[in-house]
A tleap script that builds the chain and sets N, CA, C and O, in Angstrom:
source leaprc.protein.ff14SB
mol = sequence {
  NMET VAL ALA THR VAL ARG ALA SER VAL ASP
  LEU GLY PHE GLU THR THR LEU ILE GLU ASP
  ALA CYS ALA THR ARG ASP LEU SER TYR GLU
  GLY LYS ASP VAL PRO ALA GLU GLN VAL HIE
  TYR ALA PHE VAL GLY ALA LEU ASN GLY MET
  TYR CYS ALA VAL THR SER THR GLU ASP PHE
  LEU CGLN
}
set mol.1.N position { 96.555 92.098 115.167 }
set mol.1.CA position { 96.830 93.283 115.279 }
set mol.1.C position { 98.375 93.928 115.629 }
set mol.1.O position { 99.258 94.408 114.918 }
set mol.2.N position { 98.240 93.689 117.092 }
set mol.2.CA position { 99.596 93.712 117.034 }
set mol.2.C position { 100.934 93.663 116.163 }
set mol.2.O position { 101.684 94.619 115.968 }
set mol.3.N position { 101.087 92.366 115.679 }
set mol.3.CA position { 102.518 92.474 114.810 }
set mol.3.C position { 102.252 93.100 113.296 }
set mol.3.O position { 103.285 93.333 112.668 }
set mol.4.N position { 101.188 93.356 112.731 }
set mol.4.CA position { 100.955 94.276 111.802 }
set mol.4.C position { 101.266 95.518 112.046 }
set mol.4.O position { 101.989 96.168 111.292 }
set mol.5.N position { 100.788 95.947 113.050 }
set mol.5.CA position { 101.050 97.389 113.487 }
set mol.5.C position { 102.335 97.708 113.584 }
set mol.5.O position { 102.552 98.847 113.171 }
set mol.6.N position { 103.183 97.194 113.936 }
set mol.6.CA position { 104.702 97.046 114.920 }
set mol.6.C position { 105.881 96.647 113.372 }
set mol.6.O position { 106.989 97.111 113.103 }
set mol.7.N position { 104.983 95.569 112.597 }
set mol.7.CA position { 106.075 95.553 111.610 }
set mol.7.C position { 105.937 96.701 110.214 }
set mol.7.O position { 106.688 96.787 109.243 }
set mol.8.N position { 104.478 97.649 110.592 }
set mol.8.CA position { 104.507 98.346 109.242 }
set mol.8.C position { 105.403 99.488 109.967 }
set mol.8.O position { 106.018 100.219 109.190 }
set mol.9.N position { 105.566 99.753 111.440 }
set mol.9.CA position { 106.050 101.201 111.847 }
set mol.9.C position { 107.930 100.549 111.675 }
set mol.9.O position { 108.877 101.312 111.483 }
set mol.10.N position { 108.016 99.469 111.768 }
set mol.10.CA position { 109.512 98.587 111.696 }
set mol.10.C position { 109.999 99.154 109.966 }
set mol.10.O position { 111.083 99.647 109.653 }
set mol.11.N position { 109.017 98.932 109.216 }
set mol.11.CA position { 109.022 99.199 107.657 }
set mol.11.C position { 108.802 100.989 107.030 }
set mol.11.O position { 108.950 101.506 105.923 }
set mol.12.N position { 108.395 101.503 108.359 }
set mol.12.CA position { 108.670 103.057 108.492 }
set mol.12.C position { 107.270 103.329 108.059 }
set mol.12.O position { 107.264 104.242 107.234 }
set mol.13.N position { 106.290 102.945 108.275 }
set mol.13.CA position { 105.170 103.854 107.773 }
set mol.13.C position { 104.221 104.478 108.888 }
set mol.13.O position { 103.836 103.935 109.924 }
set mol.14.N position { 103.991 105.530 108.497 }
set mol.14.CA position { 102.833 106.613 109.776 }
set mol.14.C position { 101.893 105.183 109.960 }
set mol.14.O position { 101.622 104.838 108.810 }
set mol.15.N position { 101.399 104.395 110.744 }
set mol.15.CA position { 100.270 103.552 111.206 }
set mol.15.C position { 98.752 104.182 111.995 }
set mol.15.O position { 98.791 104.518 113.179 }
set mol.16.N position { 97.694 104.266 111.327 }
set mol.16.CA position { 96.982 104.397 112.485 }
set mol.16.C position { 96.133 103.210 112.464 }
set mol.16.O position { 95.995 102.532 111.446 }
set mol.17.N position { 95.542 102.941 113.612 }
set mol.17.CA position { 94.676 101.953 113.318 }
set mol.17.C position { 93.733 102.037 114.058 }
set mol.17.O position { 93.575 102.255 115.259 }
set mol.18.N position { 92.673 101.701 112.614 }
set mol.18.CA position { 91.003 101.816 113.216 }
set mol.18.C position { 90.506 100.452 114.784 }
set mol.18.O position { 90.403 99.225 114.810 }
set mol.19.N position { 90.383 101.230 115.532 }
set mol.19.CA position { 89.823 99.855 116.594 }
set mol.19.C position { 88.709 99.581 117.239 }
set mol.19.O position { 88.632 99.058 118.351 }
set mol.20.N position { 87.426 100.091 116.236 }
set mol.20.CA position { 86.669 99.328 115.980 }
set mol.20.C position { 86.574 98.048 115.086 }
set mol.20.O position { 85.717 97.167 115.150 }
set mol.21.N position { 87.746 98.147 114.158 }
set mol.21.CA position { 87.625 97.106 112.987 }
set mol.21.C position { 88.215 96.086 112.862 }
set mol.21.O position { 88.466 95.316 111.935 }
set mol.22.N position { 88.548 96.188 114.547 }
set mol.22.CA position { 89.619 94.718 115.130 }
set mol.22.C position { 88.940 93.731 115.718 }
set mol.22.O position { 88.258 94.259 116.597 }
set mol.23.N position { 88.784 92.706 115.703 }
set mol.23.CA position { 88.993 91.730 117.037 }
set mol.23.C position { 89.751 91.055 117.277 }
set mol.23.O position { 90.754 90.846 116.594 }
set mol.24.N position { 89.282 90.203 118.980 }
set mol.24.CA position { 89.887 89.748 119.624 }
set mol.24.C position { 89.328 88.361 119.822 }
set mol.24.O position { 88.412 87.871 119.161 }
set mol.25.N position { 89.897 87.862 120.678 }
set mol.25.CA position { 88.484 86.888 121.754 }
set mol.25.C position { 88.839 86.512 123.135 }
set mol.25.O position { 89.575 87.400 123.564 }
set mol.26.N position { 88.681 85.746 123.884 }
set mol.26.CA position { 88.761 85.405 125.515 }
set mol.26.C position { 89.984 84.866 125.120 }
set mol.26.O position { 90.305 84.364 124.043 }
set mol.27.N position { 90.922 85.123 126.625 }
set mol.27.CA position { 92.266 84.407 126.192 }
set mol.27.C position { 92.556 83.563 127.669 }
set mol.27.O position { 91.570 83.676 128.397 }
set mol.28.N position { 93.474 82.881 128.193 }
set mol.28.CA position { 93.163 81.971 129.350 }
set mol.28.C position { 94.940 82.007 129.279 }
set mol.28.O position { 95.610 81.728 128.286 }
set mol.29.N position { 95.432 82.413 130.567 }
set mol.29.CA position { 96.874 82.101 130.588 }
set mol.29.C position { 97.051 81.683 132.468 }
set mol.29.O position { 96.621 82.274 133.459 }
set mol.30.N position { 97.828 80.489 132.330 }
set mol.30.CA position { 97.839 79.789 133.779 }
set mol.30.C position { 96.379 79.916 134.566 }
set mol.30.O position { 96.503 80.140 135.770 }
set mol.31.N position { 95.298 79.830 134.177 }
set mol.31.CA position { 93.979 79.247 135.095 }
set mol.31.C position { 93.411 80.949 135.159 }
set mol.31.O position { 92.339 81.154 135.729 }
set mol.32.N position { 94.104 82.014 134.613 }
set mol.32.CA position { 93.498 83.150 134.706 }
set mol.32.C position { 92.236 83.391 133.097 }
set mol.32.O position { 92.536 82.883 132.016 }
set mol.33.N position { 91.508 83.846 133.199 }
set mol.33.CA position { 90.611 83.976 131.453 }
set mol.33.C position { 90.617 85.296 131.872 }
set mol.33.O position { 90.255 85.679 132.984 }
set mol.34.N position { 91.165 86.207 130.683 }
set mol.34.CA position { 90.817 87.447 130.233 }
set mol.34.C position { 89.886 87.660 129.115 }
set mol.34.O position { 90.032 86.923 128.140 }
set mol.35.N position { 88.793 88.696 129.088 }
set mol.35.CA position { 87.553 88.338 128.070 }
set mol.35.C position { 87.764 89.803 127.440 }
set mol.35.O position { 87.801 90.994 127.747 }
set mol.36.N position { 87.899 88.734 126.131 }
set mol.36.CA position { 87.965 89.522 124.588 }
set mol.36.C position { 88.130 91.085 124.656 }
set mol.36.O position { 88.884 91.741 123.937 }
set mol.37.N position { 87.203 91.632 125.756 }
set mol.37.CA position { 86.897 93.386 125.580 }
set mol.37.C position { 87.791 93.346 126.267 }
set mol.37.O position { 88.486 94.065 125.549 }
set mol.38.N position { 88.749 93.010 127.491 }
set mol.38.CA position { 89.797 93.530 128.059 }
set mol.38.C position { 91.182 93.213 127.119 }
set mol.38.O position { 92.023 94.055 126.803 }
set mol.39.N position { 91.190 91.893 126.789 }
set mol.39.CA position { 92.006 92.096 125.784 }
set mol.39.C position { 92.513 93.114 124.468 }
set mol.39.O position { 93.613 93.520 124.096 }
set mol.40.N position { 91.182 93.283 124.008 }
set mol.40.CA position { 90.891 94.406 123.093 }
set mol.40.C position { 91.655 95.834 123.510 }
set mol.40.O position { 92.543 96.238 122.759 }
set mol.41.N position { 91.384 96.433 124.448 }
set mol.41.CA position { 91.735 97.593 125.405 }
set mol.41.C position { 93.242 97.559 126.133 }
set mol.41.O position { 93.956 98.496 126.490 }
set mol.42.N position { 93.395 96.459 126.193 }
set mol.42.CA position { 94.844 96.313 126.727 }
set mol.42.C position { 96.043 96.450 125.062 }
set mol.42.O position { 97.152 96.985 125.028 }
set mol.43.N position { 95.652 96.091 124.447 }
set mol.43.CA position { 96.363 96.315 123.031 }
set mol.43.C position { 96.465 97.477 122.759 }
set mol.43.O position { 97.382 98.297 122.811 }
set mol.44.N position { 95.226 97.493 122.396 }
set mol.44.CA position { 94.763 99.291 121.833 }
set mol.44.C position { 95.866 100.000 122.234 }
set mol.44.O position { 96.706 100.565 121.535 }
set mol.45.N position { 95.725 99.854 124.289 }
set mol.45.CA position { 96.314 100.621 124.969 }
set mol.45.C position { 98.124 100.959 124.846 }
set mol.45.O position { 98.829 101.951 125.033 }
set mol.46.N position { 98.315 99.786 124.504 }
set mol.46.CA position { 99.636 99.409 124.371 }
set mol.46.C position { 100.311 100.438 123.236 }
set mol.46.O position { 101.154 101.325 123.369 }
set mol.47.N position { 99.486 99.879 121.897 }
set mol.47.CA position { 100.284 100.374 121.085 }
set mol.47.C position { 99.849 102.031 120.514 }
set mol.47.O position { 100.415 102.448 119.504 }
set mol.48.N position { 98.747 102.974 121.288 }
set mol.48.CA position { 98.318 103.745 121.156 }
set mol.48.C position { 99.174 104.921 121.619 }
set mol.48.O position { 99.335 105.072 122.830 }
set mol.49.N position { 99.855 105.946 120.569 }
set mol.49.CA position { 101.071 106.926 120.411 }
set mol.49.C position { 102.090 106.429 120.538 }
set mol.49.O position { 102.994 107.102 120.043 }
set mol.50.N position { 102.506 105.203 121.149 }
set mol.50.CA position { 103.751 104.425 121.054 }
set mol.50.C position { 104.042 103.858 119.033 }
set mol.50.O position { 104.922 104.313 118.303 }
set mol.51.N position { 103.238 103.056 118.738 }
set mol.51.CA position { 103.550 102.322 117.846 }
set mol.51.C position { 102.815 103.227 117.012 }
set mol.51.O position { 103.497 103.503 116.025 }
set mol.52.N position { 101.356 103.977 117.005 }
set mol.52.CA position { 100.262 103.950 115.622 }
set mol.52.C position { 98.944 105.287 116.648 }
set mol.52.O position { 98.672 105.612 117.804 }
set mol.53.N position { 98.626 105.540 115.537 }
set mol.53.CA position { 97.620 106.846 115.967 }
set mol.53.C position { 96.433 105.346 116.036 }
set mol.53.O position { 96.520 104.200 115.594 }
set mol.54.N position { 95.357 106.101 116.835 }
set mol.54.CA position { 94.310 104.725 117.286 }
set mol.54.C position { 93.045 106.151 117.174 }
set mol.54.O position { 92.880 107.302 117.578 }
set mol.55.N position { 92.381 105.096 116.335 }
set mol.55.CA position { 91.079 106.023 116.062 }
set mol.55.C position { 89.954 105.183 115.803 }
set mol.55.O position { 90.028 103.958 115.900 }
set mol.56.N position { 88.747 105.892 115.423 }
set mol.56.CA position { 87.377 105.045 115.274 }
set mol.56.C position { 87.166 104.737 114.003 }
set mol.56.O position { 88.177 105.077 113.387 }
set mol.57.N position { 85.985 104.035 112.922 }
set mol.57.CA position { 85.988 104.041 111.507 }
set mol.57.C position { 85.274 105.195 111.483 }
set mol.57.O position { 85.196 105.746 110.385 }
set mol.58.N position { 84.653 105.779 112.541 }
set mol.58.CA position { 83.527 107.237 112.327 }
set mol.58.C position { 84.562 108.280 111.835 }
set mol.58.O position { 84.600 108.729 110.690 }
set mol.59.N position { 85.485 108.641 112.959 }
set mol.59.CA position { 86.647 109.399 112.857 }
set mol.59.C position { 87.628 109.367 111.681 }
set mol.59.O position { 88.344 110.217 111.152 }
set mol.60.N position { 87.454 108.415 111.529 }
set mol.60.CA position { 89.148 107.999 110.057 }
set mol.60.C position { 88.407 108.355 108.970 }
set mol.60.O position { 89.046 108.824 108.027 }
set mol.61.N position { 86.834 108.220 108.818 }
set mol.61.CA position { 85.997 108.374 107.228 }
set mol.61.C position { 85.917 109.941 107.645 }
set mol.61.O position { 85.786 110.433 106.525 }
set mol.62.N position { 85.913 110.968 108.494 }
set mol.62.CA position { 85.857 112.077 108.629 }
set mol.62.C position { 86.771 113.177 108.103 }
set mol.62.O position { 86.534 114.355 108.368 }
savepdb mol mol.pdb
quit
């Protein structure tokens, strides 16, 4: 998700991320576990507004 959004911006596209159409998994680093939901919201939060507009499927289809 992150690499795709950033690459699209680098190529000059105006980008929208449909956040509920993305998936992730639990991650672990240096013995610290990060649940998938926290990974998802951290990445979406970091991308929102700076690299793309974030929306839900329902809002996008309206």
